[in-house]
N, C-alpha and C positions, 0 to 999 in steps of 0.2 A: 375889712370885709368889702367886697365889691358886689354890686348887683346890676343887672340889666333887665329892664321891663320890656316885654313885647306882647303883641296880640297874636294869638293862634286861633283864627276863626272866632268861635264863640267862647274862647277862654283867654284869661290873662295868664301869661307865663312870666315867672321871675327867676332868672338864672342867678345863683348865689355862689360866690367863691370866697373862701377864707383859708388862710394858712395859719397853722398853729405856731404862735410865736414863743411858746413856753418851752422849757427844758424837760417837760413831763407830758404824758398824754393829756389830751383835752377831749371832752365829750360835748358834742353838738346835739342839742335837744330838739329834734325835728321830726321824729317818726310818730305819726298819729294813727289812730283807728278812725274809720269813717262811721262815727256814731249816728249820723243823721242822713246818710245816703247822698251826700253832696257830690260824690263822684259819678253818681248815676249808674253804678255797677252793682246789681243786687247782691252778688256773692261777696262783695267787699263791705257791705253794711254790717257793722259789728253788733247791731241790735237785732235785726231780722235774720241774719245769717252768721251767728257767732262761731260756727264750726268751720266756715270757709274764709271769714274775714282775716285779712293780713294787715300788718303795719305798712303804712305808705309814707314816703317822704314828700308827696305831692300836695299835701294839705297844709294850711296855716290858718290860724284864727284871724278874723277880720273885724275891724271897727273903723269908724270915722275918727280922724284926728283933728288937726287944725283946719281952718277953712280951705276947701278944695283939696284936702288930703285924705287918703285912705291909708290905714296902717295894717300890715300883715305881721303876725307874730308867730314865731316858732319857739315854743317854750311852755312853761307851766300854765300860763293864763290865770284868770281870776279863780278864786276859791269857790266852792259850792255856795249857793245862796243860803242864808240862815234858814233853819228849819228843814233843810234837805238832808236826809240820812244817806250817806254814800257808802255802799257796801264795798265797791271796788273803785278807788280813785281813778279819775281819767287824767293821766299824766303822760307826757311824751316820753318815748324811749330815745336812745342816742346813737350817734355814730362816733366811734373812737378814732381820734387823730393823733398819730405819733408826733413828736417834735419835728417841726419844719414840714410836715405833711400837709397837702392842700386838699380841702374838701370842695367838691363841685356838685351842685344839685340844682333841681328846678322845682319850684312850686307852680302848680297849675290849678286855677280855680275857674269855675264857670261864671260867665257874665249873664246878667248883671251880678255884681258881687253882693253877697248878703252878710250882714253882721251876725257873727256867731262866736262861741267859744265852747269848750268842752262841756260845760254845765248849762248852756243856754242855746237851744237849737234853732232851727230855721223856720218852723211853721208858725210864724207870728204875723198877725194882720191887725191893724193896718201898718203899712210901711210907707215911707216917704222917699221918692227917688231924689238922689243928690248926685250932681255931676262933679267929678273930681279930675284933677289934672296932675296931681303929685302923688307919689308912692313913697311911703317909709316902711322899710322892712326891719324888724327887730328879731334878733336871734339870741337865744339863751345858751350859754356855755358854762361848763363847770370843769375845773382842773381836777385831775385824779386825786391830788392830795386833799382836796376839799370833800371828797366822797367818803363821808364818815358814818352816815346813818346805817348803811349796810354795805357789804362788799359789792363791788362792781361785778356784774356777770353778763355773759352773752346769753341771749334768749335761746333756749334749745330748739325752738321751731322757727327761728328767724336768724340765720347766719349773718353776722355783721351788724346786728342790732343789739345794743347793750342797755341794761338797766343801771343807771348811775344817778344816785341821789346824794344830796349833801348841801353844804352852805359854806362860803358864799358862792353865789352864781354871778356871772358877768353877762350883761345884756349888750350886745353889739347892735349898732344902728347904722343904716345907710339910707339915703334918700335920692330919688331920681325923678325927673319929669316923666310922665306917662307918654307913650308914643302918640296917643290920641285921647281925648276925654272919654271917660267911662262912667257908668252909673253904678252907684252903691245904693242898695235898698236900706235906708236908715230905719232902725227900729224905733217905735214910739212908746215902748213899754218900759219896764224897770231895768233894761239891759245895762250891765256894768261895762263901760268902755275901759280899755286898758292902754290907751295911747299915751 
C-alpha cells in the first residue's frame, strides 16, 4: 500500500493506493457513514438526515499514536463501549478489488483533526491540542474466501459498495511525514485509541 499526505486548505487529504496481490477478490473496508457531521454537509449526516445520507470513502477514524504521530484507520474500529446497546452496528462497507486490480482513493478530513471512531463522536470537551508531524494510515482488508459469516452482496442503493464480513482480516499500514505540522485535538475522556 502507498499513501501520500497533503494539505488542501483547511483539510488533510491522504491519497491511498493498493493493488490486490491475491488470486481472488479482496474487499477494502473504507466506506463509512457520517454519523457525527464531520463532513459539514447536513444531508450526509446519517443521524440527522438518515434518508439522504450516503456512504462516503472520504472519512477515516482518527486517534493519536506514537509521539508526534496521528493514526487514520479505515476498518471496523473499536467495538461499542460496555453497556451500550447497539441496534445497528456501525461498520464500514467495502470496495471489491479483483486480482491485480488497483484501488485508488482519498481520505479528506477537516483540520484540526479530532479523535473519533464509530461509537465515540466529536462533541467532547475538554480536548488538548497536540501537534503532529507523522501520519500512519491503517486499512482493513478481507479476502473473499474469508467472508463466511454471510454472503458478500452489493448494496442495492450504493453501486460499487459491498457488504463483506468475515475473519481473518488483514490490516495494511503505511507511514509518511506530513507536509507540515498539524494539530490533533486529543480527547481527555475514556476514548479508546486503536493505534
